[in-house]
N, CA, C and O atoms as a GROMACS GRO file, in nm:
protein
  404
    1MET      N    1   4.679  25.181  -7.082
    1MET     CA    2   4.734  25.147  -7.198
    1MET      C    3   4.726  25.214  -7.344
    1MET      O    4   4.648  25.308  -7.363
    2THR      N    5   4.796  25.171  -7.432
    2THR     CA    6   4.873  25.274  -7.520
    2THR      C    7   4.763  25.292  -7.587
    2THR      O    8   4.662  25.233  -7.547
    3MET      N    9   4.756  25.377  -7.706
    3MET     CA   10   4.650  25.375  -7.847
    3MET      C   11   4.678  25.296  -7.875
    3MET      O   12   4.595  25.206  -7.889
    4LYS      N   13   4.827  25.272  -7.906
    4LYS     CA   14   4.866  25.115  -8.035
    4LYS      C   15   4.798  25.002  -7.979
    4LYS      O   16   4.735  24.922  -8.048
    5LYS      N   17   4.812  24.993  -7.833
    5LYS     CA   18   4.756  24.840  -7.800
    5LYS      C   19   4.592  24.846  -7.769
    5LYS      O   20   4.539  24.736  -7.780
    6THR      N   21   4.503  24.958  -7.733
    6THR     CA   22   4.381  24.997  -7.776
    6THR      C   23   4.311  24.992  -7.892
    6THR      O   24   4.191  24.966  -7.899
    7PHE      N   25   4.409  25.025  -8.012
    7PHE     CA   26   4.367  25.016  -8.172
    7PHE      C   27   4.358  24.865  -8.166
    7PHE      O   28   4.257  24.796  -8.175
    8ALA      N   29   4.503  24.821  -8.147
    8ALA     CA   30   4.518  24.636  -8.164
    8ALA      C   31   4.336  24.549  -8.099
    8ALA      O   32   4.264  24.464  -8.152
    9LEU      N   33   4.329  24.599  -8.014
    9LEU     CA   34   4.251  24.551  -7.905
    9LEU      C   35   4.134  24.572  -7.994
    9LEU      O   36   4.065  24.473  -8.020
   10ALA      N   37   4.099  24.701  -8.047
   10ALA     CA   38   3.945  24.698  -8.074
   10ALA      C   39   3.971  24.609  -8.206
   10ALA      O   40   3.866  24.545  -8.214
   11VAL      N   41   4.061  24.564  -8.326
   11VAL     CA   42   4.073  24.507  -8.438
   11VAL      C   43   4.050  24.384  -8.366
   11VAL      O   44   3.969  24.311  -8.423
   12VAL      N   45   4.087  24.349  -8.281
   12VAL     CA   46   4.081  24.176  -8.254
   12VAL      C   47   3.916  24.154  -8.206
   12VAL      O   48   3.850  24.058  -8.243
   13LEU      N   49   3.876  24.238  -8.139
   13LEU     CA   50   3.742  24.228  -8.128
   13LEU      C   51   3.577  24.271  -8.187
   13LEU      O   52   3.456  24.267  -8.166
   14GLY      N   53   3.704  24.320  -8.290
   14GLY     CA   54   3.629  24.349  -8.456
   14GLY      C   55   3.527  24.440  -8.468
   14GLY      O   56   3.444  24.448  -8.558
   15LEU      N   57   3.546  24.538  -8.327
   15LEU     CA   58   3.482  24.692  -8.338
   15LEU      C   59   3.576  24.741  -8.428
   15LEU      O   60   3.616  24.852  -8.392
   16ILE      N   61   3.623  24.702  -8.526
   16ILE     CA   62   3.700  24.794  -8.647
   16ILE      C   63   3.698  24.654  -8.755
   16ILE      O   64   3.750  24.552  -8.711
   17ALA      N   65   3.656  24.652  -8.854
   17ALA     CA   66   3.696  24.580  -8.984
   17ALA      C   67   3.827  24.629  -9.039
   17ALA      O   68   3.860  24.738  -9.085
   18PRO      N   69   3.907  24.488  -9.015
   18PRO     CA   70   4.045  24.474  -9.070
   18PRO      C   71   4.036  24.558  -9.237
   18PRO      O   72   4.098  24.652  -9.288
   19SER      N   73   3.931  24.473  -9.279
   19SER     CA   74   3.958  24.572  -9.444
   19SER      C   75   3.922  24.701  -9.468
   19SER      O   76   3.957  24.760  -9.570
   20ALA      N   77   3.834  24.764  -9.353
   20ALA     CA   78   3.787  24.887  -9.340
   20ALA      C   79   3.959  24.963  -9.316
   20ALA      O   80   3.971  25.086  -9.324
   21MET      N   81   4.038  24.906  -9.296
   21MET     CA   82   4.160  25.009  -9.293
   21MET      C   83   4.231  24.996  -9.383
   21MET      O   84   4.331  25.068  -9.381
   22SER      N   85   4.215  24.903  -9.497
   22SER     CA   86   4.310  24.917  -9.636
   22SER      C   87   4.228  24.960  -9.742
   22SER      O   88   4.253  24.934  -9.860
   23GLY      N   89   4.095  25.046  -9.689
   23GLY     CA   90   4.050  25.086  -9.799
   23GLY      C   91   3.929  25.063  -9.890
   23GLY      O   92   3.874  25.141  -9.967
   24GLU      N   93   3.888  24.877  -9.849
   24GLU     CA   94   3.837  24.826  -9.919
   24GLU      C   95   3.651  24.866  -9.925
   24GLU      O   96   3.620  24.940  -9.832
   25ILE      N   97   3.571  24.840  -9.987
   25ILE     CA   98   3.427  24.889  -9.979
   25ILE      C   99   3.324  24.776  -9.905
   25ILE      O  100   3.291  24.678  -9.972
   26ILE      N  101   3.282  24.788  -9.788
   26ILE     CA  102   3.251  24.628  -9.741
   26ILE      C  103   3.120  24.655  -9.782
   26ILE      O  104   3.068  24.763  -9.808
   27HIS      N  105   3.066  24.521  -9.784
   27HIS     CA  106   2.916  24.512  -9.791
   27HIS      C  107   2.850  24.450  -9.678
   27HIS      O  108   2.912  24.350  -9.642
   28ARG      N  109   2.733  24.477  -9.603
   28ARG     CA  110   2.702  24.401  -9.515
   28ARG      C  111   2.628  24.239  -9.578
   28ARG      O  112   2.642  24.217  -9.698
   29ALA      N  113   2.572  24.161  -9.512
   29ALA     CA  114   2.557  24.013  -9.519
   29ALA      C  115   2.393  24.083  -9.550
   29ALA      O  116   2.340  24.144  -9.458
   30GLY      N  117   2.307  24.066  -9.708
   30GLY     CA  118   2.200  24.056  -9.753
   30GLY      C  119   2.176  24.210  -9.814
   30GLY      O  120   2.065  24.262  -9.820
   31GLU      N  121   2.276  24.260  -9.848
   31GLU     CA  122   2.286  24.442  -9.876
   31GLU      C  123   2.361  24.376 -10.026
   31GLU      O  124   2.445  24.287 -10.040
   32ARG      N  125   2.284  24.469 -10.134
   32ARG     CA  126   2.378  24.449 -10.277
   32ARG      C  127   2.500  24.575 -10.275
   32ARG      O  128   2.494  24.687 -10.222
   33PRO      N  129   2.567  24.536 -10.322
   33PRO     CA  130   2.658  24.636 -10.370
   33PRO      C  131   2.628  24.734 -10.470
   33PRO      O  132   2.550  24.724 -10.565
   34ARG      N  133   2.710  24.843 -10.432
   34ARG     CA  134   2.652  24.966 -10.521
   34ARG      C  135   2.653  25.002 -10.677
   34ARG      O  136   2.756  25.032 -10.739
   35GLU      N  137   2.571  24.997 -10.712
   35GLU     CA  138   2.562  25.038 -10.885
   35GLU      C  139   2.682  25.164 -10.892
   35GLU      O  140   2.688  25.265 -10.822
   36MET      N  141   2.746  25.133 -10.970
   36MET     CA  142   2.866  25.212 -11.029
   36MET      C  143   2.818  25.243 -11.180
   36MET      O  144   2.764  25.158 -11.251
   37PRO      N  145   2.850  25.388 -11.224
   37PRO     CA  146   2.830  25.382 -11.389
   37PRO      C  147   2.966  25.338 -11.440
   37PRO      O  148   3.073  25.333 -11.378
   38ASN      N  149   2.935  25.305 -11.585
   38ASN     CA  150   3.052  25.295 -11.637
   38ASN      C  151   3.101  25.441 -11.737
   38ASN      O  152   3.016  25.523 -11.770
   39LYS      N  153   3.237  25.456 -11.775
   39LYS     CA  154   3.254  25.598 -11.867
   39LYS      C  155   3.224  25.562 -11.990
   39LYS      O  156   3.259  25.453 -12.037
   40CYS      N  157   3.150  25.657 -12.059
   40CYS     CA  158   3.058  25.658 -12.150
   40CYS      C  159   3.164  25.645 -12.252
   40CYS      O  160   3.137  25.541 -12.313
   41SER      N  161   3.267  25.696 -12.300
   41SER     CA  162   3.331  25.662 -12.395
   41SER      C  163   3.378  25.524 -12.405
   41SER      O  164   3.404  25.484 -12.519
   42GLN      N  165   3.399  25.419 -12.274
   42GLN     CA  166   3.425  25.314 -12.319
   42GLN      C  167   3.359  25.212 -12.312
   42GLN      O  168   3.408  25.100 -12.324
   43TYR      N  169   3.203  25.241 -12.288
   43TYR     CA  170   3.076  25.172 -12.330
   43TYR      C  171   3.005  25.252 -12.415
   43TYR      O  172   2.925  25.330 -12.365
   44PRO      N  173   3.021  25.246 -12.577
   44PRO     CA  174   2.930  25.323 -12.607
   44PRO      C  175   2.833  25.200 -12.647
   44PRO      O  176   2.776  25.239 -12.750
   45ASP      N  177   2.797  25.100 -12.623
   45ASP     CA  178   2.689  25.008 -12.607
   45ASP      C  179   2.590  25.049 -12.530
   45ASP      O  180   2.478  25.026 -12.574
   46ASP      N  181   2.600  25.114 -12.408
   46ASP     CA  182   2.518  25.147 -12.285
   46ASP      C  183   2.387  25.230 -12.342
   46ASP      O  184   2.402  25.313 -12.432
   47LEU      N  185   2.283  25.207 -12.294
   47LEU     CA  186   2.146  25.241 -12.326
   47LEU      C  187   2.115  25.410 -12.296
   47LEU      O  188   2.076  25.506 -12.362
   48TYR      N  189   2.162  25.380 -12.140
   48TYR     CA  190   2.122  25.486 -12.077
   48TYR      C  191   2.220  25.552 -11.991
   48TYR      O  192   2.312  25.492 -11.936
   49TYR      N  193   2.193  25.690 -11.981
   49TYR     CA  194   2.294  25.810 -11.938
   49TYR      C  195   2.230  25.841 -11.824
   49TYR      O  196   2.127  25.902 -11.852
   50GLY      N  197   2.250  25.822 -11.663
   50GLY     CA  198   2.222  25.861 -11.559
   50GLY      C  199   2.309  25.998 -11.528
   50GLY      O  200   2.415  26.019 -11.586
   51VAL      N  201   2.254  26.093 -11.428
   51VAL     CA  202   2.304  26.219 -11.408
   51VAL      C  203   2.241  26.260 -11.282
   51VAL      O  204   2.120  26.276 -11.273
   52PHE      N  205   2.316  26.275 -11.192
   52PHE     CA  206   2.276  26.383 -11.056
   52PHE      C  207   2.379  26.489 -11.051
   52PHE      O  208   2.500  26.471 -11.045
   53GLN      N  209   2.311  26.610 -11.053
   53GLN     CA  210   2.382  26.743 -10.983
   53GLN      C  211   2.325  26.816 -10.836
   53GLN      O  212   2.205  26.818 -10.810
   54GLY      N  213   2.377  26.847 -10.791
   54GLY     CA  214   2.319  26.921 -10.656
   54GLY      C  215   2.389  27.004 -10.575
   54GLY      O  216   2.446  27.094 -10.638
   55ILE      N  217   2.406  27.007 -10.431
   55ILE     CA  218   2.448  27.082 -10.357
   55ILE      C  219   2.525  26.992 -10.242
   55ILE      O  220   2.456  26.916 -10.174
   56GLY      N  221   2.670  26.999 -10.219
   56GLY     CA  222   2.662  26.903 -10.061
   56GLY      C  223   2.727  26.981  -9.982
   56GLY      O  224   2.756  27.086 -10.039
   57GLN      N  225   2.770  26.974  -9.853
   57GLN     CA  226   2.778  27.003  -9.754
   57GLN      C  227   2.904  27.023  -9.662
   57GLN      O  228   2.896  26.947  -9.565
   58ILE      N  229   3.009  27.095  -9.660
   58ILE     CA  230   3.100  27.075  -9.623
   58ILE      C  231   3.129  27.167  -9.474
   58ILE      O  232   3.170  27.283  -9.466
   59GLY      N  233   3.101  27.094  -9.391
   59GLY     CA  234   3.055  27.139  -9.257
   59GLY      C  235   2.926  27.224  -9.244
   59GLY      O  236   2.822  27.169  -9.279
   60ILE      N  237   2.919  27.371  -9.192
   60ILE     CA  238   2.781  27.425  -9.148
   60ILE      C  239   2.738  27.512  -9.259
   60ILE      O  240   2.624  27.511  -9.305
   61TYR      N  241   2.856  27.603  -9.309
   61TYR     CA  242   2.844  27.714  -9.385
   61TYR      C  243   2.884  27.667  -9.496
   61TYR      O  244   2.805  27.727  -9.569
   62LEU      N  245   2.973  27.577  -9.595
   62LEU     CA  246   2.990  27.546  -9.712
   62LEU      C  247   2.977  27.470  -9.778
   62LEU      O  248   3.012  27.352  -9.774
   63ASP      N  249   2.912  27.541  -9.867
   63ASP     CA  250   2.824  27.402  -9.992
   63ASP      C  251   2.936  27.379 -10.101
   63ASP      O  252   3.006  27.475 -10.134
   64LYS      N  253   2.952  27.277 -10.146
   64LYS     CA  254   3.011  27.260 -10.308
   64LYS      C  255   2.917  27.186 -10.358
   64LYS      O  256   2.822  27.135 -10.299
   65PRO      N  257   2.966  27.179 -10.545
   65PRO     CA  258   2.892  27.127 -10.623
   65PRO      C  259   2.928  27.022 -10.631
   65PRO      O  260   3.045  26.982 -10.635
   66ILE      N  261   2.772  26.925 -10.636
   66ILE     CA  262   2.834  26.778 -10.675
   66ILE      C  263   2.738  26.745 -10.836
   66ILE      O  264   2.622  26.775 -10.860
   67TYR      N  265   2.807  26.697 -10.896
   67TYR     CA  266   2.797  26.664 -11.085
   67TYR      C  267   2.857  26.488 -11.063
   67TYR      O  268   2.973  26.449 -11.044
   68GLU      N  269   2.746  26.420 -11.073
   68GLU     CA  270   2.821  26.276 -11.125
   68GLU      C  271   2.691  26.190 -11.204
   68GLU      O  272   2.569  26.178 -11.189
   69GLY      N  273   2.785  26.144 -11.286
   69GLY     CA  274   2.698  26.073 -11.413
   69GLY      C  275   2.757  25.947 -11.491
   69GLY      O  276   2.877  25.921 -11.482
   70GLY      N  277   2.684  25.882 -11.556
   70GLY     CA  278   2.791  25.784 -11.612
   70GLY      C  279   2.637  25.690 -11.713
   70GLY      O  280   2.514  25.691 -11.706
   71CYS      N  281   2.727  25.630 -11.786
   71CYS     CA  282   2.659  25.527 -11.874
   71CYS      C  283   2.566  25.393 -11.812
   71CYS      O  284   2.577  25.387 -11.690
   72PHE      N  285   2.510  25.325 -11.848
   72PHE     CA  286   2.455  25.190 -11.804
   72PHE      C  287   2.339  25.112 -11.912
   72PHE      O  288   2.241  25.152 -11.974
   73PRO      N  289   2.392  25.011 -11.899
   73PRO     CA  290   2.332  24.934 -11.976
   73PRO      C  291   2.202  24.885 -11.953
   73PRO      O  292   2.175  24.782 -12.015
   74THR      N  293   2.121  24.928 -11.885
   74THR     CA  294   1.994  24.908 -11.821
   74THR      C  295   1.923  25.018 -11.768
   74THR      O  296   1.971  25.079 -11.673
   75LYS      N  297   1.766  25.065 -11.837
   75LYS     CA  298   1.780  25.156 -11.687
   75LYS      C  299   1.687  25.098 -11.534
   75LYS      O  300   1.615  25.160 -11.455
   76LYS      N  301   1.718  24.993 -11.538
   76LYS     CA  302   1.712  24.922 -11.393
   76LYS      C  303   1.841  24.970 -11.281
   76LYS      O  304   1.837  25.018 -11.167
   77ARG      N  305   1.956  24.931 -11.375
   77ARG     CA  306   2.111  25.003 -11.302
   77ARG      C  307   2.068  25.108 -11.295
   77ARG      O  308   2.045  25.143 -11.179
   78CYS      N  309   2.035  25.212 -11.404
   78CYS     CA  310   2.054  25.317 -11.341
   78CYS      C  311   1.943  25.403 -11.248
   78CYS      O  312   1.951  25.520 -11.208
   79ASP      N  313   1.849  25.314 -11.229
   79ASP     CA  314   1.748  25.413 -11.142
   79ASP      C  315   1.835  25.346 -11.000
   79ASP      O  316   1.867  25.415 -10.902
   80ALA      N  317   1.862  25.210 -11.014
   80ALA     CA  318   1.922  25.232 -10.850
   80ALA      C  319   2.051  25.281 -10.818
   80ALA      O  320   2.068  25.338 -10.710
   81TRP      N  321   2.166  25.264 -10.918
   81TRP     CA  322   2.259  25.425 -10.882
   81TRP      C  323   2.209  25.527 -10.849
   81TRP      O  324   2.259  25.599 -10.761
   82LEU      N  325   2.072  25.563 -10.929
   82LEU     CA  326   2.029  25.746 -10.863
   82LEU      C  327   1.957  25.710 -10.744
   82LEU      O  328   1.961  25.785 -10.646
   83TYR      N  329   1.885  25.590 -10.742
   83TYR     CA  330   1.842  25.608 -10.592
   83TYR      C  331   1.931  25.603 -10.486
   83TYR      O  332   1.892  25.651 -10.380
   84ALA      N  333   2.089  25.535 -10.495
   84ALA     CA  334   2.192  25.532 -10.407
   84ALA      C  335   2.227  25.667 -10.407
   84ALA      O  336   2.212  25.712 -10.294
   85ILE      N  337   2.278  25.774 -10.508
   85ILE     CA  338   2.320  25.885 -10.491
   85ILE      C  339   2.201  25.984 -10.421
   85ILE      O  340   2.234  26.072 -10.341
   86ARG      N  341   2.061  25.961 -10.458
   86ARG     CA  342   1.997  26.093 -10.394
   86ARG      C  343   1.969  26.043 -10.236
   86ARG      O  344   1.908  26.115 -10.157
   87SER      N  345   2.022  25.904 -10.198
   87SER     CA  346   2.017  25.865 -10.054
   87SER      C  347   2.120  25.955  -9.994
   87SER      O  348   2.099  26.017  -9.890
   88ASP      N  349   2.233  25.961 -10.063
   88ASP     CA  350   2.400  26.019  -9.999
   88ASP      C  351   2.346  26.199 -10.031
   88ASP      O  352   2.381  26.285  -9.950
   89HIS      N  353   2.277  26.230 -10.132
   89HIS     CA  354   2.301  26.356 -10.133
   89HIS      C  355   2.126  26.465 -10.153
   89HIS      O  356   2.110  26.582 -10.187
   90GLY      N  357   2.027  26.361 -10.117
   90GLY     CA  358   1.939  26.424 -10.112
   90GLY      C  359   1.869  26.582 -10.068
   90GLY      O  360   1.776  26.651 -10.111
   91ALA      N  361   1.942  26.591  -9.990
   91ALA     CA  362   1.898  26.725  -9.965
   91ALA      C  363   1.909  26.828 -10.076
   91ALA      O  364   1.818  26.906 -10.106
   92GLY      N  365   2.020  26.821 -10.129
   92GLY     CA  366   2.059  26.947 -10.236
   92GLY      C  367   2.045  26.917 -10.342
   92GLY      O  368   2.129  26.945 -10.428
   93GLU      N  369   1.926  26.843 -10.369
   93GLU     CA  370   1.920  26.775 -10.538
   93GLU      C  371   1.846  26.898 -10.610
   93GLU      O  372   1.751  26.966 -10.571
   94GLN      N  373   1.920  26.904 -10.723
   94GLN     CA  374   1.894  27.057 -10.840
   94GLN      C  375   1.832  26.952 -10.956
   94GLN      O  376   1.726  26.972 -11.015
   95LEU      N  377   1.929  26.824 -10.979
   95LEU     CA  378   1.908  26.735 -11.128
   95LEU      C  379   1.952  26.600 -11.089
   95LEU      O  380   2.061  26.555 -11.054
   96ALA      N  381   1.812  26.540 -11.108
   96ALA     CA  382   1.859  26.385 -11.110
   96ALA      C  383   1.763  26.330 -11.227
   96ALA      O  384   1.646  26.362 -11.248
   97ASN      N  385   1.849  26.232 -11.303
   97ASN     CA  386   1.717  26.152 -11.414
   97ASN      C  387   1.820  26.074 -11.464
   97ASN      O  388   1.936  26.114 -11.465
   98CYS      N  389   1.771  25.917 -11.526
   98CYS     CA  390   1.830  25.820 -11.604
   98CYS      C  391   1.782  25.818 -11.749
   98CYS      O  392   1.703  25.726 -11.768
   99ARG      N  393   1.804  25.885 -11.845
   99ARG     CA  394   1.795  25.898 -11.983
   99ARG      C  395   1.780  25.822 -12.097
   99ARG      O  396   1.889  25.769 -12.119
  100PRO      N  397   1.721  25.800 -12.158
  100PRO     CA  398   1.775  25.725 -12.296
  100PRO      C  399   1.891  25.818 -12.338
  100PRO      O  400   1.891  25.938 -12.309
  101ARG      N  401   2.030  25.735 -12.436
  101ARG     CA  402   2.149  25.818 -12.442
  101ARG      C  403   2.096  25.851 -12.642
  101ARG      O  404   2.167  25.923 -12.714
   0.00000   0.00000   0.00000
């Protein structure tokens, strides 16, 4: 069986979600969509600023700095974003908080 036929068969059988091929974010049933920060300059009325700084890994011996931040209208949404970021990069956390602007 050729590679093209194998891939087509995998898509048909549902092993590879068609939307995953287009780059869309997939949410499983029962999961909430991931909270995303607003750009602070575009949302000046947001009350909280969330930041995550740490070290991620590229392979075994290569580290990369990680810095993510943004603004949120509520502390609850900021905390939800921070929880997801910590889940992704928890081992290398150096600074992570949600604070009033």
